[in-house]
C-alpha positions as CSV (number, residue, x, y, z in Angstrom):
1,M,-25.6,27.1,74.1
2,R,-25.9,30.9,74.5
3,I,-25.6,32.6,77.9
4,E,-27.7,35.7,78.6
5,E,-26.2,38.1,81.1
6,R,-28.6,40.1,83.3
7,I,-26.9,42.7,85.5
8,T,-29.2,43.5,88.4
9,G,-28.8,46.5,90.7
10,R,-26.2,48.3,88.7
11,A,-25.2,49.2,85.1
12,K,-22.6,47.1,83.3
13,Q,-20.5,50.3,82.4
14,D,-20.2,50.9,86.2
15,L,-18.5,47.5,86.8
16,C,-14.7,47.4,87.0
17,S,-12.7,45.5,84.5
18,I,-12.0,42.6,86.9
19,V,-15.7,42.0,87.2
20,V,-16.4,42.3,83.5
21,D,-13.4,40.0,82.6
22,T,-14.4,37.4,85.2
23,I,-18.0,37.4,84.1
24,E,-16.9,36.9,80.5
25,K,-14.7,34.0,81.5
26,L,-17.7,32.4,83.3
27,Q,-19.9,32.9,80.3
28,T,-17.3,31.4,78.0
29,S,-17.0,28.3,80.2
30,L,-20.8,28.0,80.4
31,E,-21.1,28.3,76.6
32,A,-18.6,25.5,76.2
33,V,-20.8,23.0,78.1
34,V,-22.3,20.3,75.9
35,I,-25.4,18.8,77.5
36,E,-26.3,15.4,76.3
37,T,-30.1,15.1,76.5
38,S,-29.8,11.3,76.2
39,A,-27.3,10.9,79.0
40,D,-27.9,9.1,82.2
41,S,-27.2,12.2,84.3
42,S,-29.5,15.3,84.3
43,A,-28.7,18.4,82.4
44,S,-28.1,20.3,85.7
45,K,-25.7,17.6,86.9
46,Q,-23.8,17.7,83.6
47,L,-23.6,21.5,83.7
48,K,-22.4,21.6,87.3
49,N,-19.8,18.8,86.8
50,H,-18.4,20.7,83.8
51,M,-18.3,24.0,85.6
52,F,-16.9,22.7,88.9
53,N,-14.0,21.1,86.9
54,Q,-13.4,24.5,85.2
55,L,-13.7,26.5,88.4
56,I,-11.5,24.2,90.5
57,T,-8.9,24.2,87.7
58,N,-8.9,28.0,87.8
59,G,-8.4,28.1,91.6
60,W,-12.0,28.6,92.7
61,R,-13.0,27.2,96.1
62,P,-16.0,24.8,96.0
63,Q,-18.7,24.4,98.6
64,F,-18.0,27.8,100.3
65,K,-19.7,28.3,103.7
66,I,-21.5,31.6,103.7
67,S,-20.5,32.5,107.3
68,K,-18.0,31.4,109.8
69,E,-21.0,31.1,112.2
70,V,-22.3,28.1,110.3
71,S,-22.2,25.0,112.5
72,E,-21.2,21.6,111.0
73,S,-23.9,20.1,113.3
74,Y,-26.6,20.8,110.7
75,P,-27.0,19.9,107.1
76,L,-25.0,22.5,105.1
77,A,-27.2,22.8,101.9
78,N,-28.7,26.1,103.0
79,Y,-25.4,27.5,104.2
80,I,-23.0,26.9,101.3
81,L,-22.5,28.5,97.9
82,D,-21.2,26.4,95.0
83,A,-17.9,28.3,94.5
84,M,-15.9,31.3,95.7
85,H,-12.8,33.1,94.4
86,D,-11.0,36.3,95.3
87,F,-9.6,38.4,92.5
88,S,-7.4,41.5,92.7
89,S,-5.5,43.4,90.0
90,D,-3.5,46.6,89.5
91,K,-6.5,47.8,87.5
92,C,-8.7,48.1,90.6
93,N,-8.1,49.1,94.2
94,H,-10.5,46.4,95.5
95,T,-10.2,42.7,96.1
96,H,-13.3,41.2,94.6
97,R,-14.9,38.1,96.2
98,F,-16.9,36.3,93.6
99,F,-19.6,33.8,94.6
100,V,-21.3,31.4,92.2
101,E,-24.4,29.4,92.8
102,F,-26.0,27.1,90.3
103,C,-29.7,27.6,90.7
104,F,-31.6,24.7,89.1
105,D,-33.8,24.3,92.2
106,N,-37.5,24.2,92.9
107,R,-38.8,27.8,92.8
108,Q,-39.3,27.6,96.6
109,A,-35.5,27.9,96.9
110,I,-35.4,31.4,95.3
111,G,-35.4,33.1,98.6
112,S,-32.9,30.8,100.2
113,N,-30.5,31.2,97.3
114,I,-30.8,35.0,97.4
115,L,-30.4,35.0,101.2
116,K,-27.2,32.9,100.9
117,F,-25.7,35.5,98.5
118,E,-26.6,38.3,100.8
119,V,-25.2,36.7,104.0
120,A,-22.0,35.8,102.2
121,S,-21.7,39.2,100.6
122,R,-22.1,41.0,103.9
123,A,-19.5,38.7,105.5
124,A,-17.1,39.5,102.6
125,V,-17.5,43.3,103.2
126,E,-16.7,42.8,106.8
127,S,-13.4,41.2,105.6
128,N,-12.7,44.1,103.2
129,Y,-13.7,42.3,100.0
130,L,-16.1,43.7,97.4
131,P,-18.7,41.0,96.8
132,V,-19.8,39.9,93.4
133,P,-22.6,37.3,93.5
134,V,-23.2,35.3,90.3
135,L,-26.4,33.3,89.9
136,V,-26.4,30.7,87.2
137,C,-29.8,29.5,86.0
138,A,-31.8,28.9,82.8
139,D,-34.4,30.8,81.0
140,A,-37.9,29.2,80.3
141,G,-36.9,28.0,76.8
142,A,-33.8,26.2,78.1
143,L,-35.7,24.7,81.0
144,K,-38.2,23.2,78.6
145,Y,-35.6,22.1,76.0
146,F,-33.5,20.2,78.5
147,G,-36.5,18.7,80.2
148,W,-36.2,20.3,83.5
149,D,-39.1,19.8,85.8
150,G,-41.8,22.5,85.6
151,S,-41.1,23.4,89.3
152,I,-37.6,24.7,88.5
153,A,-37.2,28.4,88.8
154,G,-36.2,30.2,85.7
155,A,-34.1,33.3,85.0
156,S,-37.1,35.6,84.8
157,E,-38.4,34.5,88.2
158,Y,-34.9,35.1,89.8
159,E,-34.7,38.5,88.1
160,Y,-38.1,39.5,89.3
161,A,-37.3,38.4,92.8
162,V,-34.0,40.4,92.8
163,R,-35.4,43.5,91.1
164,A,-38.8,43.7,92.8
165,V,-39.4,41.5,95.8
166,Y,-36.0,41.4,97.6
167,S,-34.6,44.7,96.3
168,D,-35.1,46.5,99.6
169,I,-33.1,44.1,101.6
170,M,-30.3,43.2,99.0
171,L,-27.2,45.4,99.2
172,Y,-25.4,43.2,96.7
173,P,-27.8,41.9,94.0
174,P,-26.4,39.1,91.9
175,I,-25.4,39.1,88.3
176,I,-27.6,36.5,86.6
177,L,-26.1,34.3,83.9
178,A,-29.0,32.5,82.2
179,L,-28.7,29.5,79.9
180,H,-30.6,30.4,76.7
181,N,-31.6,27.9,74.1
């Protein structure tokens, strides 16, 4: 499987080496996923399971609450991101806080997913981290190939939402990693 990288809100050459290296590692992990179309579990579940195992092995924190203000009294689905990890290096004077969200949801969740990134990113900045949201989704061809429901939002829909619809409110637009078949 090939992963297509879509940098929104900035140019790749402007990203520091930590960001570029981490994105490349995420891409390599995603490209290593083997999705069995005849398996009992869905393609998105297989992908998430593989990636969660990889991320946790590499020190990522799963199920990250986007804000300390989130109450445990309510269902957390709208208030957590799939994974988070802080990276620092001598190569850069920032500590980068990466957020990953696997977006294989109904297209009605586009706004919620983007809002989760923005809230988490602003909280990261308040704690002196440089946020790097990473949105993992699939392009139209991969959605069709793996039999995802037609209501699932594709990479082009997310990219349009980030670049056009939500661009005025997003301070930290996500990097999109799209499964491409």
